[in-house]
C-alpha positions as CSV (number, residue, x, y, z in Angstrom):
1,M,30.6,31.4,53.2
2,I,32.2,34.8,52.4
3,A,35.2,34.0,54.6
4,L,35.8,30.7,52.7
5,T,35.6,32.6,49.4
6,I,38.0,35.2,50.6
7,L,40.4,32.5,51.9
8,I,40.3,30.6,48.5
9,I,40.9,33.9,46.6
10,T,43.8,34.8,48.9
11,I,45.5,31.4,48.3
12,I,45.0,31.8,44.6
13,L,46.4,35.3,44.7
14,L,49.5,34.2,46.7
15,Q,50.2,31.6,44.0
16,I,49.8,34.2,41.3
17,I,52.1,36.6,43.1
18,Q,54.9,34.1,43.2
19,N,54.6,33.3,39.5
20,Q,53.5,36.5,37.8
21,K,54.8,39.9,36.9
22,P,53.6,43.0,38.8
23,K,51.6,44.4,35.8
24,N,49.6,41.1,35.5
25,L,49.1,41.1,39.3
26,I,47.4,44.5,39.3
27,F,45.1,43.3,36.5
28,V,44.2,40.1,38.4
29,F,43.5,42.1,41.6
30,T,41.3,44.5,39.7
31,I,39.2,41.7,38.1
32,L,38.8,39.8,41.3
33,T,37.8,43.0,43.2
34,I,35.2,43.8,40.5
35,V,33.8,40.2,40.7
36,I,33.6,40.1,44.5
37,L,32.0,43.6,44.7
38,G,29.5,42.6,42.0
39,A,28.6,39.3,43.6
40,S,28.2,41.0,47.0
41,Y,25.9,43.7,45.5
42,Y,23.9,41.1,43.6
43,S,23.4,38.9,46.6
44,S,22.3,41.7,48.8
45,A,20.1,43.5,46.3
46,S,18.3,40.5,44.8
47,Q,16.8,39.1,48.0
48,I,13.2,38.1,47.5
49,N,10.8,39.5,50.0
50,V,8.1,36.9,50.8
51,K,4.8,38.4,51.9
52,Y,2.7,36.2,54.1
53,P,-0.9,37.0,53.3
54,F,-2.2,36.7,56.8
55,E,-1.4,38.8,59.9
56,F,-1.4,35.9,62.3
57,E,-0.5,32.2,61.9
58,K,-3.7,30.8,63.4
59,Y,-7.4,31.9,63.0
60,K,-10.5,30.5,64.6
61,D,-13.9,30.4,63.1
62,A,-12.8,31.2,59.6
63,K,-15.2,30.7,56.7
64,I,-13.5,29.5,53.5
65,L,-15.6,29.5,50.3
66,G,-14.3,27.5,47.3
67,N,-14.4,24.2,45.4
68,V,-12.8,20.8,46.1
69,I,-10.9,20.1,42.9
70,D,-9.2,16.8,43.8
71,I,-9.9,14.1,46.3
72,E,-7.6,11.2,47.1
73,L,-9.4,8.5,49.1
74,K,-7.2,5.5,49.0
75,K,-4.9,6.2,51.9
76,E,-5.0,4.2,55.1
77,N,-7.1,5.9,57.8
78,K,-7.2,9.2,56.0
79,F,-8.1,11.0,52.8
80,T,-6.6,14.1,51.2
81,F,-8.3,16.8,49.1
82,V,-7.3,20.0,47.4
83,L,-9.5,23.0,48.1
84,E,-9.3,26.0,45.7
85,T,-10.7,29.1,47.5
86,D,-12.7,32.0,46.2
87,S,-12.6,33.9,49.5
88,I,-11.7,33.7,53.1
89,H,-13.6,35.4,55.9
90,T,-12.7,35.9,59.6
91,E,-13.6,38.4,62.3
92,N,-10.5,40.4,61.4
93,F,-10.5,40.4,57.7
94,S,-12.1,39.3,54.4
95,L,-9.8,38.2,51.6
96,T,-11.0,37.5,48.0
97,R,-8.2,35.6,46.4
98,N,-7.5,32.2,44.9
99,Y,-5.5,29.9,47.1
100,K,-5.0,26.1,46.9
101,F,-5.1,24.3,50.3
102,I,-4.0,20.7,50.5
103,C,-6.1,19.2,53.3
104,S,-5.6,15.9,55.0
105,I,-8.1,14.4,57.3
106,K,-7.1,11.5,59.4
107,D,-9.3,9.3,61.6
108,C,-7.1,8.3,64.6
109,N,-9.7,6.1,66.3
110,S,-10.7,3.7,63.5
111,K,-10.1,2.8,59.9
112,I,-12.1,4.6,57.2
113,D,-14.7,2.3,55.6
114,Y,-14.4,2.6,51.8
115,K,-17.7,0.7,50.9
């Protein structure tokens, strides 16, 4: 991406060199240098660090305390619900924080009976 930007700027500058006076050329180079340096600094300094709340990706025997706030029952062979947590407990840690989990349970062997 940076190489493409530099290539486009170089082509523009070559066109400007052929048609402009040297005084205007220095001004254009200065402005373009300031813009490129500012954009480079902004893109490197403004990266968002995403913090994953759990140490590992999978946990066994976790206890999740919370409330089911939404249930969607009318899907074929499955139903979906939203679980809003109060706390999560495992062998390794205990976390008291609100998360919303979208859970989908599918019965692969038979159709769910909605009687």
